[in-house]
C-alpha positions as CSV (number, residue, x, y, z in Angstrom):
1,M,-29.1,-7.9,-15.7
2,S,-27.5,-4.6,-14.9
3,D,-24.4,-4.0,-12.8
4,P,-26.3,-2.5,-9.8
5,V,-28.4,-5.7,-9.6
6,H,-25.3,-7.8,-9.8
7,A,-23.7,-5.8,-7.1
8,E,-26.8,-6.2,-4.9
9,N,-26.9,-9.9,-5.4
10,R,-23.2,-10.3,-4.5
11,S,-23.7,-8.2,-1.4
12,T,-26.7,-10.3,-0.3
13,L,-24.9,-13.6,-0.9
14,A,-21.8,-12.4,1.0
15,T,-24.0,-11.4,3.9
16,I,-25.7,-14.8,4.0
17,A,-22.4,-16.6,3.8
18,A,-21.0,-14.4,6.7
19,F,-24.1,-15.1,8.8
20,I,-23.7,-18.9,8.2
21,S,-20.0,-18.7,9.2
22,F,-20.8,-17.0,12.5
23,P,-21.1,-20.2,14.6
24,Y,-17.9,-21.6,13.1
25,I,-16.0,-18.4,13.9
26,W,-17.4,-18.5,17.4
27,L,-16.3,-22.1,17.9
28,G,-13.0,-21.4,16.2
29,L,-12.2,-18.5,18.7
30,F,-12.9,-20.8,21.6
31,L,-10.7,-23.5,20.1
32,L,-7.9,-21.0,19.5
33,L,-8.2,-19.8,23.1
34,S,-8.0,-23.4,24.4
35,L,-4.9,-24.1,22.3
36,M,-3.2,-21.0,23.6
37,Y,-4.0,-21.9,27.2
38,G,-2.9,-25.5,26.7
39,G,0.4,-24.3,25.2
40,N,1.2,-22.1,28.2
41,F,0.8,-19.0,26.1
42,F,-0.5,-17.1,29.1
43,G,2.0,-18.6,31.6
44,Q,1.4,-20.7,34.6
45,D,1.0,-18.0,37.2
46,I,-2.3,-16.6,38.4
47,G,-2.1,-13.6,36.1
48,G,-2.1,-15.8,33.0
49,S,-5.1,-17.8,34.2
50,L,-6.9,-14.5,35.0
51,V,-6.2,-13.2,31.4
52,A,-7.5,-16.5,29.9
53,A,-10.6,-16.3,32.0
54,L,-11.3,-12.8,31.0
55,L,-10.9,-13.7,27.3
56,C,-13.2,-16.6,27.8
57,L,-15.8,-14.4,29.3
58,G,-15.3,-11.9,26.4
59,L,-15.9,-14.7,23.9
60,L,-19.2,-15.6,25.6
61,N,-20.5,-12.4,24.2
62,P,-21.7,-13.0,20.6
63,L,-20.7,-9.4,19.7
64,L,-17.0,-10.3,19.2
65,P,-17.6,-13.2,16.7
66,G,-20.3,-11.1,15.1
67,L,-17.8,-8.3,14.4
68,V,-15.3,-10.8,13.0
69,A,-18.0,-12.3,10.7
70,N,-19.1,-8.8,9.5
71,F,-15.8,-7.1,9.1
72,V,-13.5,-10.0,8.2
73,A,-15.5,-12.9,6.7
74,R,-18.0,-10.8,4.7
75,P,-15.4,-8.7,2.8
76,I,-13.6,-12.0,1.9
77,F,-16.8,-13.5,0.5
78,L,-17.6,-10.3,-1.3
79,N,-14.2,-10.1,-2.8
80,L,-14.4,-13.7,-4.1
81,L,-17.7,-12.9,-5.7
82,A,-16.6,-9.6,-7.2
83,R,-13.5,-11.1,-8.8
84,E,-15.6,-14.0,-10.0
85,I,-13.4,-16.6,-8.3
86,V,-16.7,-18.0,-7.0
87,S,-19.6,-17.5,-9.4
88,T,-23.1,-16.6,-8.3
89,A,-24.4,-20.1,-9.3
90,G,-21.6,-21.7,-7.4
91,C,-22.3,-19.6,-4.2
92,L,-26.0,-20.6,-4.4
93,T,-25.1,-24.2,-4.8
94,G,-22.8,-24.1,-1.8
95,L,-25.5,-22.5,0.3
96,V,-28.0,-25.2,-0.7
97,G,-25.4,-27.9,0.1
98,F,-24.9,-26.2,3.5
99,V,-28.6,-26.2,4.3
100,V,-28.9,-29.9,3.3
101,T,-26.0,-30.7,5.6
102,G,-27.7,-28.7,8.4
103,L,-30.8,-30.8,8.0
104,G,-28.6,-33.9,8.4
105,V,-27.3,-32.4,11.6
106,L,-30.8,-31.9,12.9
107,Y,-31.6,-35.5,11.9
108,F,-28.7,-37.1,13.8
109,L,-28.8,-34.7,16.7
110,S,-31.2,-36.9,18.7
111,R,-29.9,-40.2,17.4
112,N,-26.1,-40.0,17.3
113,L,-24.5,-37.0,18.8
114,G,-21.0,-37.9,17.4
115,V,-22.3,-38.2,13.8
116,A,-24.2,-34.9,14.2
117,L,-21.1,-33.1,15.4
118,L,-19.0,-34.6,12.5
119,I,-21.6,-33.5,10.0
120,F,-21.7,-30.0,11.6
121,L,-18.0,-29.6,11.3
122,S,-17.9,-30.9,7.7
123,A,-20.8,-28.6,6.5
124,P,-18.6,-25.6,5.5
125,V,-16.2,-27.9,3.8
126,V,-19.0,-29.5,1.8
127,G,-20.5,-26.1,0.9
128,G,-17.1,-24.7,-0.1
129,L,-16.3,-27.7,-2.4
130,L,-19.7,-27.4,-4.1
131,A,-19.2,-23.7,-4.6
132,F,-15.8,-24.0,-6.1
133,G,-16.7,-27.1,-8.1
134,V,-19.7,-25.4,-9.8
135,S,-17.7,-22.2,-10.4
136,I,-14.9,-24.1,-12.1
137,A,-17.3,-26.2,-14.1
138,G,-19.2,-23.1,-15.3
139,R,-16.0,-21.3,-16.2
140,G,-14.4,-24.3,-18.0
141,G,-11.1,-24.1,-16.0
142,F,-9.4,-23.2,-12.8
143,P,-9.7,-19.6,-11.7
144,V,-6.9,-17.2,-12.4
145,L,-6.1,-14.7,-9.7
146,S,-5.5,-11.3,-11.3
147,R,-5.2,-7.8,-9.9
148,G,-7.9,-6.4,-12.1
149,R,-9.8,-6.7,-15.3
150,R,-7.8,-6.0,-18.3
151,P,-9.5,-4.1,-21.1
152,P,-10.0,-6.0,-24.3
153,S,-7.2,-5.7,-26.7
154,T,-8.1,-3.7,-29.8
155,P,-6.9,-5.2,-33.1
156,R,-4.1,-3.3,-34.8
157,I,-5.2,-1.7,-38.1
158,R,-2.6,-1.5,-40.8
159,V,-3.0,1.2,-43.4
160,E,-1.5,0.2,-46.7
161,K,-1.1,2.5,-49.7
162,P,-3.3,1.3,-52.5
163,E,-1.6,0.3,-55.7
164,P,-2.5,2.4,-58.8
165,R,-4.9,0.6,-61.0
166,R,-3.8,-0.1,-64.5
167,L,-6.2,0.3,-67.3
168,A,-6.5,-2.6,-69.6
169,G,-4.9,-2.2,-73.0
170,R,-2.7,0.7,-71.9
171,S,0.9,0.4,-71.0
172,E,2.6,2.4,-68.3
173,R,3.9,5.8,-69.2
174,P,7.6,5.6,-70.0
175,S,9.8,7.3,-67.5
176,L,11.8,10.3,-68.6
177,P,15.5,9.4,-69.3
178,D,18.2,10.7,-67.0
179,A,20.3,13.7,-67.9
180,S,23.5,11.6,-68.2
181,S,21.9,9.0,-70.5
182,S,20.3,11.6,-72.7
183,S,23.6,13.5,-73.0
184,S,25.4,10.3,-74.0
185,R,22.8,9.5,-76.6
186,L,22.9,12.9,-78.3
187,P,24.9,12.9,-81.6
188,A,28.1,14.8,-81.7
189,P,28.0,18.1,-83.4
190,R,29.1,18.0,-87.0
191,R,32.1,20.0,-88.1
192,S,31.8,22.2,-91.1
193,E,33.9,20.6,-93.9
194,R,35.6,23.3,-96.1
195,P,38.0,22.5,-98.9
196,P,41.6,23.4,-98.2
197,S,42.5,26.7,-99.7
198,R,45.0,26.4,-102.7
199,R,47.8,28.9,-102.9
200,T,48.3,30.4,-106.3
201,P,51.9,29.9,-107.5
202,P,53.9,33.1,-108.1
203,P,54.1,34.3,-111.6
204,R,57.1,33.2,-113.7
205,R,59.7,35.7,-114.9
206,R,60.4,36.1,-118.6
207,N,63.9,36.0,-119.8
């Protein structure tokens, strides 16, 4: 499968995951607003109550959680898939687990509202655990966060000078002797041996 097909599959899975996270983002925004109002974040005067009411009216519009799901949640899911922290098989397994959990919510909705609410809140946790579990099992270990893909290391090639081949039955050529050794081995020049010259005695005088 080529890279454009992989990129298209990751984009589709990220869009589906962001669409599924939309109701939880909406509910989380309302919960955050209630916690801020309960903690006197807006104050106790009428101005703080008015700001809280305006924010609540703004959250009733699905456009705000839709923008959060599209521009915040979707890039996060796409980044997890692109860095292969969550594999494609793991993401598909998580989505299937979420759908099965949603069927459980529909089953208990008319029978036990508390159980249905509990299953609804635990659905993203179940889907996330399945996605990470399948990804880790397929990878054979825990994911390692890295900044980018490193290029494969190329093996180092050592160039060695080949040894000269010796022919069988032939000895190596003897090296030339040094100048100092050759001069020491040369015989000393012979001196010409001449017999000592004999001086003739002077002639004797006759009396």
